[in-house]
C-alpha positions in Angstrom: 118.3 58.3 144.8 120.2 60.8 142.6 120.4 60.1 138.9 123.5 58.4 137.5 126.1 60.7 136.1 125.7 59.2 132.6 122.0 60.0 132.7 122.6 63.6 133.8 125.1 64.0 131.0 122.6 62.6 128.5 119.9 65.0 129.8 122.3 67.9 129.5 123.2 66.9 126.0 119.5 66.8 125.0 118.9 70.2 126.5 121.9 71.7 124.7 120.8 70.1 121.5 117.3 71.6 121.9 118.8 75.0 122.5 120.9 74.7 119.4 117.9 73.7 117.4 115.9 76.6 118.7 118.6 79.1 117.8 119.0 77.6 114.4 115.3 77.9 113.8 115.2 81.5 114.9 118.2 82.5 112.8 116.6 80.7 109.8 113.2 82.3 110.5 114.7 85.9 110.4 116.5 85.1 107.1 113.4 83.5 105.5 111.1 86.3 106.6 113.4 88.9 105.3 113.6 87.2 101.9 110.0 86.0 101.5 107.9 87.8 104.2 106.4 86.4 107.3 103.9 84.4 105.3 106.7 82.1 104.0 105.9 78.4 104.6 107.0 77.0 108.0 108.6 74.1 106.1 110.9 76.6 104.4 112.1 77.8 107.8 112.6 74.2 109.0 114.6 73.4 105.8 116.8 76.5 106.2 117.4 75.6 109.8 118.3 72.0 109.0 115.6 70.5 111.3 112.4 68.6 110.7 109.0 70.3 110.5 107.9 68.3 113.6 110.9 69.7 115.5 110.0 73.2 114.5 106.4 72.8 115.6 107.4 71.3 118.9 109.3 74.5 119.7 106.8 76.9 118.0 103.3 75.6 117.7 102.2 78.2 115.2 103.5 81.0 113.0 102.7 83.8 115.4 104.8 82.1 118.1 107.7 81.8 115.7 107.4 85.4 114.5 107.3 86.8 118.0 110.2 84.7 119.2 112.3 85.5 116.1 111.9 89.2 116.6 111.6 89.4 120.4 114.6 91.7 120.8 113.5 94.1 118.0 110.0 94.2 119.5 111.4 95.1 122.9 113.7 97.7 121.4 110.8 99.3 119.5 108.5 99.4 122.5 111.3 100.9 124.6 112.0 103.6 122.0 108.4 104.7 122.1 108.5 104.9 125.9 111.8 106.8 125.9 110.5 109.2 123.3 107.6 110.2 125.5 109.8 110.4 128.6 112.5 112.5 127.0 112.2 116.1 128.4 113.5 117.3 125.0 110.6 116.7 122.5 112.7 117.0 119.4 115.4 114.6 120.8 112.8 112.0 121.6 111.1 112.3 118.2 114.4 112.1 116.4 115.6 109.1 118.3 112.4 107.2 117.7 112.8 107.6 113.9 116.5 106.6 114.2 115.7 103.5 116.2 112.9 102.3 113.9 115.1 102.9 110.8 118.0 101.0 112.5 115.6 98.1 113.1 114.5 98.2 109.4 118.2 98.0 108.4 119.1 95.2 110.8 116.2 92.9 110.2 114.2 93.5 107.0 111.6 91.1 108.2 110.9 93.1 111.4 108.4 95.7 110.1 106.0 93.0 109.0 106.6 91.1 112.3 105.8 94.3 114.2 102.5 94.6 112.5 101.8 90.9 113.0 102.2 91.4 116.8 98.9 93.3 116.9 95.8 91.4 117.9 94.1 89.2 115.3 90.7 90.4 116.5 89.7 93.1 114.0 88.1 95.4 116.7 91.1 95.1 119.1 93.5 95.6 116.2 91.7 98.8 115.1 91.6 100.1 118.7 95.3 99.5 119.1 96.1 101.2 115.8 94.0 104.3 116.8 95.8 104.4 120.2 99.2 104.2 118.5 98.3 106.8 115.9 97.2 109.1 118.8 100.5 108.6 120.6 102.4 109.4 117.5 100.3 112.5 117.1 101.2 113.5 120.6 104.9 113.1 119.9 104.6 115.3 116.8 102.6 118.0 118.6 105.1 118.2 121.5 108.0 118.7 119.1 106.1 121.3 117.2 105.1 123.2 120.4 108.7 123.2 121.4 109.4 125.1 118.1 111.7 122.3 116.8 109.5 120.4 114.3 108.1 122.2 111.3 104.5 123.2 111.8 103.2 121.5 108.6 104.6 118.1 109.5 101.9 115.4 110.0 102.1 112.0 111.7 101.4 110.4 108.3 104.8 111.8 107.1 106.4 109.1 109.3 104.9 106.4 107.1 106.5 108.1 104.1 109.8 108.2 106.0 109.7 104.5 106.7 108.6 103.6 103.2 111.4 105.6 101.7 113.9 104.1 104.1 112.6 100.6 103.6 113.1 101.0 99.8 116.7 102.0 100.3 117.3 99.1 102.7 115.9 96.7 100.2 118.0 98.1 97.4 121.2 98.5 99.5 120.9 96.0 102.4 124.6 96.2 103.4 125.0 100.0 103.0 124.6 101.3 106.6 126.2 104.6 105.6 123.5 105.3 103.0 120.8 104.5 105.5 122.2 106.8 108.2 122.7 109.6 105.6 119.1 109.4 104.3 117.8 109.5 107.9 119.9 112.5 108.7 118.8 114.3 105.5 115.2 113.7 106.4 115.5 114.8 110.0 117.2 118.0 108.9 114.3 118.7 106.5 111.8 118.2 109.4 113.4 121.0 111.5 111.3 124.1 111.9 114.3 126.3 111.0 114.6 124.4 107.7 111.0 125.1 106.6 111.4 127.7 103.9 108.5 126.6 101.7 105.2 124.9 102.6 104.8 121.2 101.9 102.3 119.7 99.5 99.2 118.1 101.1 100.0 115.1 103.5 99.6 111.5 102.5 96.7 109.4 103.9 99.1 106.5 104.6 99.4 105.5 108.2 102.4 104.6 110.3 101.4 100.9 110.1 101.7 100.9 106.3 104.9 102.8 106.3 106.5 100.4 108.8 106.3 97.6 106.4 
């Protein structure tokens, strides 16, 4: 026997209310993580969202689940940017676009870099293996752009960490100034071009991409 119309409406209202609560939680999580980092108390997120802590935990049983859900779009964008950089037949264009996308994500969601790092496995061995693989892929992107004669020969993958640290500092100081962000990225990319390399660079940093993405 089909459910009564009033019961169906009540069920629809409950589902709609649950969706609204979830969206409020995700919006609040992104704001809190940007302000206080992804280690901010879950209770702070619940309070910002205007829901009870029990409601938050019903939707997201732990911090990792909340972090991944809050930044799911940014995670997908970053993953796609890496894939597109490798697939681009123009090595410099792929390299340049990857930097632009990561910096755009830094500007849009200041909590994303830490969330990106948190997405890696908790297991220390698996985490280290994935970091090695990612560093190797970045090295391949750099080498391809250098072999194409577009990227200066003394550029090193660790320089990407410096780029993202510098850009992260600007975004923190001027969070609403998109023009300053884009201009800094353009300056840096021009400096990386092989045809702009008039003097050798100092020794590279030992910082990794994973530190620079923070």
